[in-house]
Short mmCIF file of the C-alpha atoms (twelve columns), coordinates in Angstrom:
data_MODEL
# 
_entry.id   MODEL 
# 
loop_
_atom_site.group_PDB 
_atom_site.id 
_atom_site.type_symbol 
_atom_site.label_atom_id 
_atom_site.label_alt_id 
_atom_site.label_comp_id 
_atom_site.label_asym_id 
_atom_site.label_seq_id 
_atom_site.Cartn_x 
_atom_site.Cartn_y 
_atom_site.Cartn_z 
_atom_site.pdbx_PDB_model_num 
ATOM 1  C CA . MET A 1  -27.698 58.452 68.236 1 
ATOM 2  C CA . ILE A 2  -28.336 56.812 65.299 1 
ATOM 3  C CA . CYS A 3  -29.789 53.440 65.748 1 
ATOM 4  C CA . LEU A 4  -29.622 50.919 62.733 1 
ATOM 5  C CA . VAL A 5  -32.309 47.975 63.851 1 
ATOM 6  C CA . THR A 6  -31.615 44.704 61.441 1 
ATOM 7  C CA . GLY A 7  -35.803 43.488 61.388 1 
ATOM 8  C CA . GLY A 8  -37.317 46.538 62.266 1 
ATOM 9  C CA . THR A 9  -40.181 45.215 60.541 1 
ATOM 10 C CA . GLY A 10 -40.694 42.080 62.272 1 
ATOM 11 C CA . PHE A 11 -42.576 41.919 65.625 1 
ATOM 12 C CA . ILE A 12 -39.427 41.999 68.246 1 
ATOM 13 C CA . GLY A 13 -38.267 44.868 65.874 1 
ATOM 14 C CA . SER A 14 -40.772 46.710 65.443 1 
ATOM 15 C CA . ASN A 15 -41.764 47.288 69.125 1 
ATOM 16 C CA . LEU A 16 -38.129 48.191 69.441 1 
ATOM 17 C CA . THR A 17 -37.878 50.662 66.828 1 
ATOM 18 C CA . LEU A 18 -40.792 52.238 67.839 1 
ATOM 19 C CA . ARG A 19 -39.636 52.574 71.401 1 
ATOM 20 C CA . LEU A 20 -36.580 53.845 70.256 1 
ATOM 21 C CA . LEU A 21 -38.485 56.749 68.382 1 
ATOM 22 C CA . ARG A 22 -40.297 57.633 71.409 1 
ATOM 23 C CA . GLU A 23 -36.807 57.618 73.313 1 
ATOM 24 C CA . GLY A 24 -35.674 60.129 70.773 1 
ATOM 25 C CA . TYR A 25 -33.436 58.394 68.782 1 
ATOM 26 C CA . ASN A 26 -32.824 58.762 64.976 1 
ATOM 27 C CA . VAL A 27 -33.464 55.093 63.831 1 
ATOM 28 C CA . ILE A 28 -32.640 53.675 60.480 1 
ATOM 29 C CA . ILE A 29 -34.702 50.234 60.132 1 
ATOM 30 C CA . THR A 30 -33.709 47.046 57.539 1 
ATOM 31 C CA . GLY A 31 -36.862 45.001 56.332 1 
ATOM 32 C CA . HIS A 32 -38.725 42.784 53.987 1 
ATOM 33 C CA . GLY A 33 -41.742 44.014 52.717 1 
ATOM 34 C CA . ALA A 34 -44.010 41.187 53.018 1 
ATOM 35 C CA . GLU A 35 -43.505 41.796 56.604 1 
ATOM 36 C CA . GLN A 36 -46.382 44.862 58.790 1 
ATOM 37 C CA . ARG A 37 -46.217 48.211 57.620 1 
ATOM 38 C CA . LEU A 38 -44.946 50.586 60.701 1 
ATOM 39 C CA . SER A 39 -47.393 53.663 59.937 1 
ATOM 40 C CA . GLU A 40 -45.576 55.900 62.514 1 
ATOM 41 C CA . PHE A 41 -42.235 55.210 61.266 1 
ATOM 42 C CA . LYS A 42 -40.654 58.526 59.407 1 
ATOM 43 C CA . GLY A 43 -36.574 57.681 59.251 1 
ATOM 44 C CA . LYS A 44 -34.937 55.568 56.424 1 
ATOM 45 C CA . TYR A 45 -36.049 52.376 55.880 1 
ATOM 46 C CA . ILE A 46 -33.903 49.872 53.565 1 
ATOM 47 C CA . GLN A 47 -34.803 46.914 51.854 1 
ATOM 48 C CA . PRO A 48 -31.470 44.673 51.385 1 
ATOM 49 C CA . SER A 49 -31.024 42.495 48.383 1 
ATOM 50 C CA . LEU A 50 -29.895 39.090 48.163 1 
ATOM 51 C CA . LEU A 51 -26.573 40.546 49.050 1 
ATOM 52 C CA . GLY A 52 -26.873 41.945 51.897 1 
ATOM 53 C CA . ILE A 53 -27.194 45.488 52.942 1 
ATOM 54 C CA . ASP A 54 -26.126 48.861 51.261 1 
ATOM 55 C CA . TRP A 55 -23.792 49.470 54.190 1 
ATOM 56 C CA . ASN A 56 -22.733 53.733 52.036 1 
ATOM 57 C CA . ASP A 57 -26.699 53.700 52.143 1 
ATOM 58 C CA . VAL A 58 -26.699 53.300 55.860 1 
ATOM 59 C CA . GLY A 59 -24.076 55.526 56.541 1 
ATOM 60 C CA . VAL A 60 -22.272 56.295 59.965 1 
ATOM 61 C CA . ILE A 61 -24.879 54.352 62.950 1 
ATOM 62 C CA . ASP A 62 -23.744 54.492 66.364 1 
ATOM 63 C CA . ILE A 63 -26.068 51.348 67.646 1 
ATOM 64 C CA . LEU A 64 -26.759 48.020 65.598 1 
ATOM 65 C CA . PHE A 65 -29.709 45.958 66.745 1 
ATOM 66 C CA . HIS A 66 -29.900 42.829 65.044 1 
ATOM 67 C CA . GLN A 67 -33.357 41.832 64.937 1 
ATOM 68 C CA . ALA A 68 -33.377 39.920 61.618 1 
ATOM 69 C CA . ALA A 69 -33.876 35.940 61.410 1 
ATOM 70 C CA . ILE A 70 -32.928 35.769 57.995 1 
ATOM 71 C CA . ASN A 71 -30.365 37.926 56.530 1 
# 
């Protein structure tokens, strides 16, 4: 199952991301470069531009967890 976590580098999003990884999910995150780095994260990390997420780069997802504050 593929999960997208927007705000995956923030406090709540990063904890959710790490838990999903421990549970065996394939996780894609979006985030901001100024936020924390997830050294354990080996999945796809997308940094959206001001125009938003490039959905072609994301691909097909099964679950979306929207944790981004400013999007």
